[in-house]
PyMOL commands that place a pseudoatom at each C-alpha (Angstrom):
pseudoatom trace, name=CA, resn=MET, resi=1, chain=A, elem=C, hetatm=0, pos=[90.540, 127.763, 114.622]
pseudoatom trace, name=CA, resn=GLY, resi=2, chain=A, elem=C, hetatm=0, pos=[92.125, 129.840, 117.365]
pseudoatom trace, name=CA, resn=GLU, resi=3, chain=A, elem=C, hetatm=0, pos=[88.895, 129.971, 119.311]
pseudoatom trace, name=CA, resn=ASN, resi=4, chain=A, elem=C, hetatm=0, pos=[88.533, 126.212, 118.935]
pseudoatom trace, name=CA, resn=LEU, resi=5, chain=A, elem=C, hetatm=0, pos=[91.976, 125.567, 120.449]
pseudoatom trace, name=CA, resn=LEU, resi=6, chain=A, elem=C, hetatm=0, pos=[91.340, 128.038, 123.247]
pseudoatom trace, name=CA, resn=PHE, resi=7, chain=A, elem=C, hetatm=0, pos=[88.021, 126.331, 123.972]
pseudoatom trace, name=CA, resn=ILE, resi=8, chain=A, elem=C, hetatm=0, pos=[89.767, 122.959, 124.221]
pseudoatom trace, name=CA, resn=TYR, resi=9, chain=A, elem=C, hetatm=0, pos=[92.482, 124.417, 126.434]
pseudoatom trace, name=CA, resn=GLU, resi=10, chain=A, elem=C, hetatm=0, pos=[90.007, 126.149, 128.743]
pseudoatom trace, name=CA, resn=THR, resi=11, chain=A, elem=C, hetatm=0, pos=[87.787, 123.061, 128.936]
pseudoatom trace, name=CA, resn=LEU, resi=12, chain=A, elem=C, hetatm=0, pos=[90.692, 120.828, 129.895]
pseudoatom trace, name=CA, resn=PHE, resi=13, chain=A, elem=C, hetatm=0, pos=[92.026, 123.427, 132.340]
pseudoatom trace, name=CA, resn=ALA, resi=14, chain=A, elem=C, hetatm=0, pos=[88.625, 123.628, 134.036]
pseudoatom trace, name=CA, resn=ARG, resi=15, chain=A, elem=C, hetatm=0, pos=[88.803, 119.885, 134.661]
pseudoatom trace, name=CA, resn=TYR, resi=16, chain=A, elem=C, hetatm=0, pos=[92.447, 119.368, 135.585]
pseudoatom trace, name=CA, resn=GLY, resi=17, chain=A, elem=C, hetatm=0, pos=[93.760, 122.792, 136.597]
pseudoatom trace, name=CA, resn=ASP, resi=18, chain=A, elem=C, hetatm=0, pos=[97.435, 123.778, 136.585]
pseudoatom trace, name=CA, resn=LEU, resi=19, chain=A, elem=C, hetatm=0, pos=[99.445, 120.551, 136.441]
pseudoatom trace, name=CA, resn=HIS, resi=20, chain=A, elem=C, hetatm=0, pos=[102.801, 122.242, 137.221]
pseudoatom trace, name=CA, resn=TRP, resi=21, chain=A, elem=C, hetatm=0, pos=[104.536, 120.416, 134.404]
pseudoatom trace, name=CA, resn=TRP, resi=22, chain=A, elem=C, hetatm=0, pos=[107.441, 119.484, 133.854]
pseudoatom trace, name=CA, resn=PRO, resi=23, chain=A, elem=C, hetatm=0, pos=[108.223, 117.613, 137.114]
pseudoatom trace, name=CA, resn=ALA, resi=24, chain=A, elem=C, hetatm=0, pos=[111.894, 118.404, 137.831]
pseudoatom trace, name=CA, resn=LYS, resi=25, chain=A, elem=C, hetatm=0, pos=[114.047, 120.129, 140.414]
pseudoatom trace, name=CA, resn=THR, resi=26, chain=A, elem=C, hetatm=0, pos=[116.390, 121.901, 138.007]
pseudoatom trace, name=CA, resn=PRO, resi=27, chain=A, elem=C, hetatm=0, pos=[116.507, 122.887, 134.331]
pseudoatom trace, name=CA, resn=TYR, resi=28, chain=A, elem=C, hetatm=0, pos=[119.236, 120.314, 133.780]
pseudoatom trace, name=CA, resn=GLU, resi=29, chain=A, elem=C, hetatm=0, pos=[117.034, 117.588, 135.248]
pseudoatom trace, name=CA, resn=VAL, resi=30, chain=A, elem=C, hetatm=0, pos=[114.412, 118.599, 132.673]
pseudoatom trace, name=CA, resn=MET, resi=31, chain=A, elem=C, hetatm=0, pos=[116.991, 118.078, 129.947]
pseudoatom trace, name=CA, resn=VAL, resi=32, chain=A, elem=C, hetatm=0, pos=[117.894, 114.655, 131.280]
pseudoatom trace, name=CA, resn=GLY, resi=33, chain=A, elem=C, hetatm=0, pos=[114.232, 113.697, 131.599]
pseudoatom trace, name=CA, resn=ALA, resi=34, chain=A, elem=C, hetatm=0, pos=[113.520, 114.814, 128.039]
pseudoatom trace, name=CA, resn=VAL, resi=35, chain=A, elem=C, hetatm=0, pos=[116.180, 112.416, 126.769]
pseudoatom trace, name=CA, resn=LEU, resi=36, chain=A, elem=C, hetatm=0, pos=[115.376, 109.514, 129.079]
pseudoatom trace, name=CA, resn=THR, resi=37, chain=A, elem=C, hetatm=0, pos=[111.615, 109.595, 128.384]
pseudoatom trace, name=CA, resn=GLN, resi=38, chain=A, elem=C, hetatm=0, pos=[112.176, 108.617, 124.757]
pseudoatom trace, name=CA, resn=ASN, resi=39, chain=A, elem=C, hetatm=0, pos=[110.441, 105.268, 124.127]
pseudoatom trace, name=CA, resn=THR, resi=40, chain=A, elem=C, hetatm=0, pos=[109.665, 104.570, 127.773]
pseudoatom trace, name=CA, resn=ALA, resi=41, chain=A, elem=C, hetatm=0, pos=[107.177, 105.343, 130.522]
pseudoatom trace, name=CA, resn=TRP, resi=42, chain=A, elem=C, hetatm=0, pos=[107.777, 108.272, 132.871]
pseudoatom trace, name=CA, resn=THR, resi=43, chain=A, elem=C, hetatm=0, pos=[107.842, 105.909, 135.869]
pseudoatom trace, name=CA, resn=ASN, resi=44, chain=A, elem=C, hetatm=0, pos=[111.009, 104.373, 134.420]
pseudoatom trace, name=CA, resn=VAL, resi=45, chain=A, elem=C, hetatm=0, pos=[112.526, 107.831, 133.994]
pseudoatom trace, name=CA, resn=GLU, resi=46, chain=A, elem=C, hetatm=0, pos=[111.849, 108.596, 137.654]
pseudoatom trace, name=CA, resn=LYS, resi=47, chain=A, elem=C, hetatm=0, pos=[113.658, 105.403, 138.666]
pseudoatom trace, name=CA, resn=ALA, resi=48, chain=A, elem=C, hetatm=0, pos=[116.648, 106.314, 136.510]
pseudoatom trace, name=CA, resn=ILE, resi=49, chain=A, elem=C, hetatm=0, pos=[116.810, 109.861, 137.885]
pseudoatom trace, name=CA, resn=GLY, resi=50, chain=A, elem=C, hetatm=0, pos=[116.486, 108.467, 141.403]
pseudoatom trace, name=CA, resn=ASN, resi=51, chain=A, elem=C, hetatm=0, pos=[119.628, 106.408, 140.805]
pseudoatom trace, name=CA, resn=PHE, resi=52, chain=A, elem=C, hetatm=0, pos=[121.660, 109.623, 140.763]
pseudoatom trace, name=CA, resn=GLY, resi=53, chain=A, elem=C, hetatm=0, pos=[120.946, 109.921, 144.490]
pseudoatom trace, name=CA, resn=GLY, resi=54, chain=A, elem=C, hetatm=0, pos=[120.162, 113.618, 144.375]
pseudoatom trace, name=CA, resn=LYS, resi=55, chain=A, elem=C, hetatm=0, pos=[123.442, 114.367, 142.583]
pseudoatom trace, name=CA, resn=LEU, resi=56, chain=A, elem=C, hetatm=0, pos=[122.163, 114.876, 139.061]
pseudoatom trace, name=CA, resn=THR, resi=57, chain=A, elem=C, hetatm=0, pos=[124.316, 117.690, 137.712]
pseudoatom trace, name=CA, resn=PRO, resi=58, chain=A, elem=C, hetatm=0, pos=[125.839, 118.314, 134.279]
pseudoatom trace, name=CA, resn=GLU, resi=59, chain=A, elem=C, hetatm=0, pos=[129.297, 118.038, 135.836]
pseudoatom trace, name=CA, resn=ALA, resi=60, chain=A, elem=C, hetatm=0, pos=[128.491, 114.596, 137.257]
pseudoatom trace, name=CA, resn=VAL, resi=61, chain=A, elem=C, hetatm=0, pos=[127.224, 113.341, 133.891]
pseudoatom trace, name=CA, resn=ALA, resi=62, chain=A, elem=C, hetatm=0, pos=[130.187, 114.827, 132.019]
pseudoatom trace, name=CA, resn=ASP, resi=63, chain=A, elem=C, hetatm=0, pos=[132.688, 113.230, 134.427]
pseudoatom trace, name=CA, resn=ALA, resi=64, chain=A, elem=C, hetatm=0, pos=[131.046, 109.781, 134.541]
pseudoatom trace, name=CA, resn=SER, resi=65, chain=A, elem=C, hetatm=0, pos=[132.292, 107.099, 132.205]
pseudoatom trace, name=CA, resn=HIS, resi=66, chain=A, elem=C, hetatm=0, pos=[129.892, 105.869, 129.538]
pseudoatom trace, name=CA, resn=ALA, resi=67, chain=A, elem=C, hetatm=0, pos=[129.580, 102.534, 131.350]
pseudoatom trace, name=CA, resn=GLU, resi=68, chain=A, elem=C, hetatm=0, pos=[128.867, 104.181, 134.710]
pseudoatom trace, name=CA, resn=LEU, resi=69, chain=A, elem=C, hetatm=0, pos=[126.247, 106.462, 133.217]
pseudoatom trace, name=CA, resn=ALA, resi=70, chain=A, elem=C, hetatm=0, pos=[124.581, 103.629, 131.308]
pseudoatom trace, name=CA, resn=GLU, resi=71, chain=A, elem=C, hetatm=0, pos=[124.281, 101.569, 134.490]
pseudoatom trace, name=CA, resn=THR, resi=72, chain=A, elem=C, hetatm=0, pos=[122.796, 104.516, 136.391]
pseudoatom trace, name=CA, resn=ILE, resi=73, chain=A, elem=C, hetatm=0, pos=[120.070, 105.106, 133.811]
pseudoatom trace, name=CA, resn=ARG, resi=74, chain=A, elem=C, hetatm=0, pos=[119.399, 101.416, 133.139]
pseudoatom trace, name=CA, resn=PRO, resi=75, chain=A, elem=C, hetatm=0, pos=[115.711, 101.610, 134.298]
pseudoatom trace, name=CA, resn=ALA, resi=76, chain=A, elem=C, hetatm=0, pos=[114.938, 104.021, 131.421]
pseudoatom trace, name=CA, resn=GLY, resi=77, chain=A, elem=C, hetatm=0, pos=[115.732, 101.382, 128.800]
pseudoatom trace, name=CA, resn=PHE, resi=78, chain=A, elem=C, hetatm=0, pos=[118.057, 101.706, 125.784]
pseudoatom trace, name=CA, resn=PHE, resi=79, chain=A, elem=C, hetatm=0, pos=[120.558, 102.736, 128.450]
pseudoatom trace, name=CA, resn=ASN, resi=80, chain=A, elem=C, hetatm=0, pos=[123.729, 102.429, 126.359]
pseudoatom trace, name=CA, resn=GLN, resi=81, chain=A, elem=C, hetatm=0, pos=[122.210, 104.542, 123.607]
pseudoatom trace, name=CA, resn=LYS, resi=82, chain=A, elem=C, hetatm=0, pos=[120.735, 107.092, 125.985]
pseudoatom trace, name=CA, resn=ALA, resi=83, chain=A, elem=C, hetatm=0, pos=[124.013, 107.410, 127.887]
pseudoatom trace, name=CA, resn=GLY, resi=84, chain=A, elem=C, hetatm=0, pos=[125.540, 108.656, 124.647]
pseudoatom trace, name=CA, resn=TYR, resi=85, chain=A, elem=C, hetatm=0, pos=[122.647, 111.028, 124.130]
pseudoatom trace, name=CA, resn=LEU, resi=86, chain=A, elem=C, hetatm=0, pos=[123.035, 112.449, 127.646]
pseudoatom trace, name=CA, resn=LYS, resi=87, chain=A, elem=C, hetatm=0, pos=[126.743, 112.965, 127.073]
pseudoatom trace, name=CA, resn=ALA, resi=88, chain=A, elem=C, hetatm=0, pos=[125.959, 114.819, 123.851]
pseudoatom trace, name=CA, resn=VAL, resi=89, chain=A, elem=C, hetatm=0, pos=[123.279, 117.127, 125.249]
pseudoatom trace, name=CA, resn=THR, resi=90, chain=A, elem=C, hetatm=0, pos=[125.457, 117.817, 128.304]
pseudoatom trace, name=CA, resn=LYS, resi=91, chain=A, elem=C, hetatm=0, pos=[128.331, 118.760, 125.990]
pseudoatom trace, name=CA, resn=TRP, resi=92, chain=A, elem=C, hetatm=0, pos=[125.956, 121.171, 124.226]
pseudoatom trace, name=CA, resn=PHE, resi=93, chain=A, elem=C, hetatm=0, pos=[125.035, 122.715, 127.596]
pseudoatom trace, name=CA, resn=ALA, resi=94, chain=A, elem=C, hetatm=0, pos=[128.735, 122.962, 128.482]
pseudoatom trace, name=CA, resn=GLY, resi=95, chain=A, elem=C, hetatm=0, pos=[129.095, 125.316, 125.517]
pseudoatom trace, name=CA, resn=TYR, resi=96, chain=A, elem=C, hetatm=0, pos=[127.108, 127.770, 127.644]
pseudoatom trace, name=CA, resn=ASN, resi=97, chain=A, elem=C, hetatm=0, pos=[129.094, 126.980, 130.819]
pseudoatom trace, name=CA, resn=TYR, resi=98, chain=A, elem=C, hetatm=0, pos=[126.020, 125.221, 132.228]
pseudoatom trace, name=CA, resn=ASP, resi=99, chain=A, elem=C, hetatm=0, pos=[124.491, 128.672, 132.637]
pseudoatom trace, name=CA, resn=VAL, resi=100, chain=A, elem=C, hetatm=0, pos=[120.709, 128.746, 132.134]
pseudoatom trace, name=CA, resn=GLN, resi=101, chain=A, elem=C, hetatm=0, pos=[120.625, 132.518, 131.697]
pseudoatom trace, name=CA, resn=ALA, resi=102, chain=A, elem=C, hetatm=0, pos=[123.368, 132.369, 129.069]
pseudoatom trace, name=CA, resn=VAL, resi=103, chain=A, elem=C, hetatm=0, pos=[121.180, 129.980, 127.065]
pseudoatom trace, name=CA, resn=GLN, resi=104, chain=A, elem=C, hetatm=0, pos=[118.122, 132.186, 127.523]
pseudoatom trace, name=CA, resn=ARG, resi=105, chain=A, elem=C, hetatm=0, pos=[119.966, 135.173, 126.060]
pseudoatom trace, name=CA, resn=GLU, resi=106, chain=A, elem=C, hetatm=0, pos=[120.471, 133.360, 122.751]
pseudoatom trace, name=CA, resn=PRO, resi=107, chain=A, elem=C, hetatm=0, pos=[117.998, 133.497, 119.822]
pseudoatom trace, name=CA, resn=PHE, resi=108, chain=A, elem=C, hetatm=0, pos=[115.474, 130.674, 119.914]
pseudoatom trace, name=CA, resn=GLU, resi=109, chain=A, elem=C, hetatm=0, pos=[116.074, 129.474, 116.344]
pseudoatom trace, name=CA, resn=LYS, resi=110, chain=A, elem=C, hetatm=0, pos=[119.831, 129.284, 116.941]
pseudoatom trace, name=CA, resn=LEU, resi=111, chain=A, elem=C, hetatm=0, pos=[119.337, 127.127, 120.023]
pseudoatom trace, name=CA, resn=ARG, resi=112, chain=A, elem=C, hetatm=0, pos=[116.809, 124.857, 118.340]
pseudoatom trace, name=CA, resn=THR, resi=113, chain=A, elem=C, hetatm=0, pos=[119.131, 124.351, 115.366]
pseudoatom trace, name=CA, resn=GLU, resi=114, chain=A, elem=C, hetatm=0, pos=[121.992, 123.476, 117.719]
pseudoatom trace, name=CA, resn=LEU, resi=115, chain=A, elem=C, hetatm=0, pos=[119.897, 121.005, 119.673]
pseudoatom trace, name=CA, resn=LEU, resi=116, chain=A, elem=C, hetatm=0, pos=[118.581, 119.316, 116.540]
pseudoatom trace, name=CA, resn=ALA, resi=117, chain=A, elem=C, hetatm=0, pos=[122.197, 118.827, 115.478]
pseudoatom trace, name=CA, resn=THR, resi=118, chain=A, elem=C, hetatm=0, pos=[122.940, 117.119, 118.808]
pseudoatom trace, name=CA, resn=LYS, resi=119, chain=A, elem=C, hetatm=0, pos=[123.013, 113.339, 118.841]
pseudoatom trace, name=CA, resn=GLY, resi=120, chain=A, elem=C, hetatm=0, pos=[119.760, 111.834, 120.137]
pseudoatom trace, name=CA, resn=VAL, resi=121, chain=A, elem=C, hetatm=0, pos=[117.774, 115.075, 120.038]
pseudoatom trace, name=CA, resn=GLY, resi=122, chain=A, elem=C, hetatm=0, pos=[114.760, 115.152, 117.743]
pseudoatom trace, name=CA, resn=GLN, resi=123, chain=A, elem=C, hetatm=0, pos=[112.109, 117.825, 117.397]
pseudoatom trace, name=CA, resn=GLU, resi=124, chain=A, elem=C, hetatm=0, pos=[110.008, 116.762, 120.385]
pseudoatom trace, name=CA, resn=THR, resi=125, chain=A, elem=C, hetatm=0, pos=[113.052, 116.529, 122.662]
pseudoatom trace, name=CA, resn=ALA, resi=126, chain=A, elem=C, hetatm=0, pos=[114.437, 119.869, 121.455]
pseudoatom trace, name=CA, resn=ASP, resi=127, chain=A, elem=C, hetatm=0, pos=[111.149, 121.657, 122.039]
pseudoatom trace, name=CA, resn=SER, resi=128, chain=A, elem=C, hetatm=0, pos=[110.724, 119.996, 125.438]
pseudoatom trace, name=CA, resn=VAL, resi=129, chain=A, elem=C, hetatm=0, pos=[114.162, 121.226, 126.498]
pseudoatom trace, name=CA, resn=LEU, resi=130, chain=A, elem=C, hetatm=0, pos=[113.576, 124.747, 125.200]
pseudoatom trace, name=CA, resn=LEU, resi=131, chain=A, elem=C, hetatm=0, pos=[110.083, 125.058, 126.692]
pseudoatom trace, name=CA, resn=TYR, resi=132, chain=A, elem=C, hetatm=0, pos=[110.419, 123.301, 130.028]
pseudoatom trace, name=CA, resn=ALA, resi=133, chain=A, elem=C, hetatm=0, pos=[114.083, 123.867, 130.887]
pseudoatom trace, name=CA, resn=PHE, resi=134, chain=A, elem=C, hetatm=0, pos=[114.617, 127.348, 129.461]
pseudoatom trace, name=CA, resn=GLY, resi=135, chain=A, elem=C, hetatm=0, pos=[111.157, 128.885, 129.204]
pseudoatom trace, name=CA, resn=PHE, resi=136, chain=A, elem=C, hetatm=0, pos=[110.965, 129.574, 125.475]
pseudoatom trace, name=CA, resn=PRO, resi=137, chain=A, elem=C, hetatm=0, pos=[107.403, 129.687, 124.066]
pseudoatom trace, name=CA, resn=THR, resi=138, chain=A, elem=C, hetatm=0, pos=[107.580, 126.682, 121.739]
pseudoatom trace, name=CA, resn=PHE, resi=139, chain=A, elem=C, hetatm=0, pos=[104.812, 124.091, 121.471]
pseudoatom trace, name=CA, resn=VAL, resi=140, chain=A, elem=C, hetatm=0, pos=[105.719, 120.449, 122.052]
pseudoatom trace, name=CA, resn=VAL, resi=141, chain=A, elem=C, hetatm=0, pos=[104.018, 117.960, 119.761]
pseudoatom trace, name=CA, resn=ASP, resi=142, chain=A, elem=C, hetatm=0, pos=[103.872, 114.321, 120.822]
pseudoatom trace, name=CA, resn=ALA, resi=143, chain=A, elem=C, hetatm=0, pos=[101.803, 111.230, 120.072]
pseudoatom trace, name=CA, resn=TYR, resi=144, chain=A, elem=C, hetatm=0, pos=[99.050, 112.450, 122.406]
pseudoatom trace, name=CA, resn=THR, resi=145, chain=A, elem=C, hetatm=0, pos=[98.804, 115.752, 120.505]
pseudoatom trace, name=CA, resn=ILE, resi=146, chain=A, elem=C, hetatm=0, pos=[98.501, 113.914, 117.197]
pseudoatom trace, name=CA, resn=ARG, resi=147, chain=A, elem=C, hetatm=0, pos=[95.824, 111.651, 118.655]
pseudoatom trace, name=CA, resn=LEU, resi=148, chain=A, elem=C, hetatm=0, pos=[93.782, 114.649, 119.834]
pseudoatom trace, name=CA, resn=CYS, resi=149, chain=A, elem=C, hetatm=0, pos=[94.063, 116.292, 116.420]
pseudoatom trace, name=CA, resn=GLU, resi=150, chain=A, elem=C, hetatm=0, pos=[92.927, 113.172, 114.608]
pseudoatom trace, name=CA, resn=ARG, resi=151, chain=A, elem=C, hetatm=0, pos=[90.020, 112.376, 116.916]
pseudoatom trace, name=CA, resn=TYR, resi=152, chain=A, elem=C, hetatm=0, pos=[88.537, 115.741, 117.872]
pseudoatom trace, name=CA, resn=PRO, resi=153, chain=A, elem=C, hetatm=0, pos=[89.343, 116.632, 115.048]
pseudoatom trace, name=CA, resn=ILE, resi=154, chain=A, elem=C, hetatm=0, pos=[91.699, 119.583, 114.801]
pseudoatom trace, name=CA, resn=ASP, resi=155, chain=A, elem=C, hetatm=0, pos=[92.701, 120.421, 111.240]
pseudoatom trace, name=CA, resn=ALA, resi=156, chain=A, elem=C, hetatm=0, pos=[96.351, 121.024, 112.033]
pseudoatom trace, name=CA, resn=GLY, resi=157, chain=A, elem=C, hetatm=0, pos=[97.828, 119.310, 109.006]
pseudoatom trace, name=CA, resn=LYS, resi=158, chain=A, elem=C, hetatm=0, pos=[100.242, 116.398, 108.960]
pseudoatom trace, name=CA, resn=GLY, resi=159, chain=A, elem=C, hetatm=0, pos=[103.733, 116.173, 110.374]
pseudoatom trace, name=CA, resn=TYR, resi=160, chain=A, elem=C, hetatm=0, pos=[105.443, 117.677, 113.399]
pseudoatom trace, name=CA, resn=ALA, resi=161, chain=A, elem=C, hetatm=0, pos=[106.217, 121.084, 111.908]
pseudoatom trace, name=CA, resn=LYS, resi=162, chain=A, elem=C, hetatm=0, pos=[102.685, 121.720, 110.639]
pseudoatom trace, name=CA, resn=VAL, resi=163, chain=A, elem=C, hetatm=0, pos=[100.988, 120.665, 113.880]
pseudoatom trace, name=CA, resn=LYS, resi=164, chain=A, elem=C, hetatm=0, pos=[103.433, 122.741, 115.930]
pseudoatom trace, name=CA, resn=ALA, resi=165, chain=A, elem=C, hetatm=0, pos=[102.847, 125.790, 113.726]
pseudoatom trace, name=CA, resn=HIS, resi=166, chain=A, elem=C, hetatm=0, pos=[99.059, 125.381, 113.926]
pseudoatom trace, name=CA, resn=PHE, resi=167, chain=A, elem=C, hetatm=0, pos=[99.046, 125.410, 117.721]
pseudoatom trace, name=CA, resn=GLU, resi=168, chain=A, elem=C, hetatm=0, pos=[101.530, 128.267, 117.960]
pseudoatom trace, name=CA, resn=ASN, resi=169, chain=A, elem=C, hetatm=0, pos=[99.669, 130.399, 115.408]
pseudoatom trace, name=CA, resn=ASN, resi=170, chain=A, elem=C, hetatm=0, pos=[96.265, 129.890, 117.023]
pseudoatom trace, name=CA, resn=LEU, resi=171, chain=A, elem=C, hetatm=0, pos=[97.111, 130.324, 120.692]
pseudoatom trace, name=CA, resn=PRO, resi=172, chain=A, elem=C, hetatm=0, pos=[98.563, 133.219, 122.684]
pseudoatom trace, name=CA, resn=LYS, resi=173, chain=A, elem=C, hetatm=0, pos=[102.369, 133.084, 122.340]
pseudoatom trace, name=CA, resn=SER, resi=174, chain=A, elem=C, hetatm=0, pos=[102.844, 132.237, 125.986]
pseudoatom trace, name=CA, resn=THR, resi=175, chain=A, elem=C, hetatm=0, pos=[105.211, 129.825, 127.694]
pseudoatom trace, name=CA, resn=GLY, resi=176, chain=A, elem=C, hetatm=0, pos=[102.551, 129.237, 130.334]
pseudoatom trace, name=CA, resn=VAL, resi=177, chain=A, elem=C, hetatm=0, pos=[99.838, 128.408, 127.800]
pseudoatom trace, name=CA, resn=PHE, resi=178, chain=A, elem=C, hetatm=0, pos=[102.080, 126.152, 125.708]
pseudoatom trace, name=CA, resn=ASN, resi=179, chain=A, elem=C, hetatm=0, pos=[103.375, 124.412, 128.819]
pseudoatom trace, name=CA, resn=GLY, resi=180, chain=A, elem=C, hetatm=0, pos=[99.933, 123.991, 130.363]
pseudoatom trace, name=CA, resn=PHE, resi=181, chain=A, elem=C, hetatm=0, pos=[98.163, 122.911, 127.182]
pseudoatom trace, name=CA, resn=HIS, resi=182, chain=A, elem=C, hetatm=0, pos=[100.665, 120.163, 126.449]
pseudoatom trace, name=CA, resn=ALA, resi=183, chain=A, elem=C, hetatm=0, pos=[100.390, 118.860, 130.002]
pseudoatom trace, name=CA, resn=LEU, resi=184, chain=A, elem=C, hetatm=0, pos=[96.579, 118.915, 129.797]
pseudoatom trace, name=CA, resn=ILE, resi=185, chain=A, elem=C, hetatm=0, pos=[96.606, 116.993, 126.512]
pseudoatom trace, name=CA, resn=VAL, resi=186, chain=A, elem=C, hetatm=0, pos=[98.865, 114.356, 128.083]
pseudoatom trace, name=CA, resn=ILE, resi=187, chain=A, elem=C, hetatm=0, pos=[96.766, 113.861, 131.228]
pseudoatom trace, name=CA, resn=ASN, resi=188, chain=A, elem=C, hetatm=0, pos=[93.498, 113.712, 129.293]
pseudoatom trace, name=CA, resn=ALA, resi=189, chain=A, elem=C, hetatm=0, pos=[95.014, 111.185, 126.891]
pseudoatom trace, name=CA, resn=LYS, resi=190, chain=A, elem=C, hetatm=0, pos=[95.962, 109.001, 129.841]
pseudoatom trace, name=CA, resn=GLU, resi=191, chain=A, elem=C, hetatm=0, pos=[92.598, 109.407, 131.544]
pseudoatom trace, name=CA, resn=HIS, resi=192, chain=A, elem=C, hetatm=0, pos=[90.257, 109.251, 128.543]
pseudoatom trace, name=CA, resn=CYS, resi=193, chain=A, elem=C, hetatm=0, pos=[91.717, 109.610, 125.050]
pseudoatom trace, name=CA, resn=ARG, resi=194, chain=A, elem=C, hetatm=0, pos=[93.646, 106.356, 125.247]
pseudoatom trace, name=CA, resn=LYS, resi=195, chain=A, elem=C, hetatm=0, pos=[94.501, 104.059, 122.353]
pseudoatom trace, name=CA, resn=LYS, resi=196, chain=A, elem=C, hetatm=0, pos=[91.224, 102.380, 123.286]
pseudoatom trace, name=CA, resn=PRO, resi=197, chain=A, elem=C, hetatm=0, pos=[89.220, 105.499, 124.211]
pseudoatom trace, name=CA, resn=ALA, resi=198, chain=A, elem=C, hetatm=0, pos=[87.329, 105.810, 127.473]
pseudoatom trace, name=CA, resn=CYS, resi=199, chain=A, elem=C, hetatm=0, pos=[85.011, 108.584, 126.328]
pseudoatom trace, name=CA, resn=ILE, resi=200, chain=A, elem=C, hetatm=0, pos=[82.558, 108.563, 129.227]
pseudoatom trace, name=CA, resn=GLY, resi=201, chain=A, elem=C, hetatm=0, pos=[83.452, 111.400, 131.579]
pseudoatom trace, name=CA, resn=CYS, resi=202, chain=A, elem=C, hetatm=0, pos=[85.901, 113.042, 129.174]
pseudoatom trace, name=CA, resn=PRO, resi=203, chain=A, elem=C, hetatm=0, pos=[85.685, 116.840, 129.519]
pseudoatom trace, name=CA, resn=LEU, resi=204, chain=A, elem=C, hetatm=0, pos=[85.612, 117.089, 125.706]
pseudoatom trace, name=CA, resn=PHE, resi=205, chain=A, elem=C, hetatm=0, pos=[82.844, 114.508, 125.287]
pseudoatom trace, name=CA, resn=GLU, resi=206, chain=A, elem=C, hetatm=0, pos=[80.124, 116.981, 124.292]
pseudoatom trace, name=CA, resn=THR, resi=207, chain=A, elem=C, hetatm=0, pos=[82.133, 118.625, 121.531]
pseudoatom trace, name=CA, resn=CYS, resi=208, chain=A, elem=C, hetatm=0, pos=[84.400, 115.850, 120.269]
pseudoatom trace, name=CA, resn=GLY, resi=209, chain=A, elem=C, hetatm=0, pos=[83.475, 114.832, 116.740]
pseudoatom trace, name=CA, resn=ARG, resi=210, chain=A, elem=C, hetatm=0, pos=[84.403, 111.208, 117.389]
pseudoatom trace, name=CA, resn=ARG, resi=211, chain=A, elem=C, hetatm=0, pos=[82.986, 110.667, 120.858]
pseudoatom trace, name=CA, resn=GLY, resi=212, chain=A, elem=C, hetatm=0, pos=[81.935, 107.140, 121.490]
pseudoatom trace, name=CA, resn=ILE, resi=213, chain=A, elem=C, hetatm=0, pos=[84.085, 105.632, 118.746]
pseudoatom trace, name=CA, resn=LYS, resi=214, chain=A, elem=C, hetatm=0, pos=[85.068, 102.031, 119.617]
pseudoatom trace, name=CA, resn=ILE, resi=215, chain=A, elem=C, hetatm=0, pos=[83.526, 102.207, 123.082]
pseudoatom trace, name=CA, resn=GLU, resi=216, chain=A, elem=C, hetatm=0, pos=[82.865, 98.679, 124.249]
pseudoatom trace, name=CA, resn=LYS, resi=217, chain=A, elem=C, hetatm=0, pos=[80.700, 97.548, 127.159]
pseudoatom trace, name=CA, resn=GLN, resi=218, chain=A, elem=C, hetatm=0, pos=[80.028, 101.074, 128.376]
pseudoatom trace, name=CA, resn=THR, resi=219, chain=A, elem=C, hetatm=0, pos=[76.685, 102.681, 129.090]
pseudoatom trace, name=CA, resn=ILE, resi=220, chain=A, elem=C, hetatm=0, pos=[76.292, 105.878, 127.104]
pseudoatom trace, name=CA, resn=ASP, resi=221, chain=A, elem=C, hetatm=0, pos=[73.889, 108.579, 128.229]
pseudoatom trace, name=CA, resn=ARG, resi=222, chain=A, elem=C, hetatm=0, pos=[70.975, 108.102, 125.844]
pseudoatom trace, name=CA, resn=THR, resi=223, chain=A, elem=C, hetatm=0, pos=[70.273, 111.834, 125.805]
pseudoatom trace, name=CA, resn=VAL, resi=224, chain=A, elem=C, hetatm=0, pos=[73.427, 112.210, 123.736]
pseudoatom trace, name=CA, resn=ASN, resi=225, chain=A, elem=C, hetatm=0, pos=[73.256, 111.311, 120.061]
pseudoatom trace, name=CA, resn=VAL, resi=226, chain=A, elem=C, hetatm=0, pos=[76.652, 109.716, 119.485]
pseudoatom trace, name=CA, resn=ASN, resi=227, chain=A, elem=C, hetatm=0, pos=[76.103, 109.770, 115.735]
pseudoatom trace, name=CA, resn=GLU, resi=228, chain=A, elem=C, hetatm=0, pos=[75.932, 113.565, 115.472]
for i in range(1, 228): cmd.bond("trace and resi %d" % i, "trace and resi %d" % (i + 1))
show_as sticks, trace
zoom trace
């Protein structure tokens, strides 16, 4: 299984390279993005972050009224709800004096438990914050990861915890690998492994067990037996 995941990672990396993910200027901006991206497209998150006018700091969010914050992040959708979530995660960060290194000195499991107890923070958001903002080697599982597992297929089990454990147990325990692999899964899902798959040209086409499923009006290379 480990070799299979490494093969997928290396194949995707050969196509897309290092994607330098997560796109943010500061660890706190990563935290904000992880909350705002819930149930919306990243383009909307960028608009919301842009509304801070380059002054996105934990102090600014903590000092803003709920109404002011909600209006600022309006493009991200569910803005009243997410304003509360941002206040909550910022309060959690305040417990470490907004000090990234102070967070990094704490045990991973302690931090993850604290984040999961924070309003608006689920498993995907918690792992995104810990991986991308603070550099802990924890694998982020999202809808794109589940789609890859179901289609390729990867026998990772069902549910967030099982899929996360499968990837972490069968890959080098590396922040760089976990970061890069998640980004590669996301970009390939957007380019090829969509809800309606666009299998032609996918870097995993030759080895995917479900290649060609539901392809409509596409010309498939007849040297490839899509029923293998």
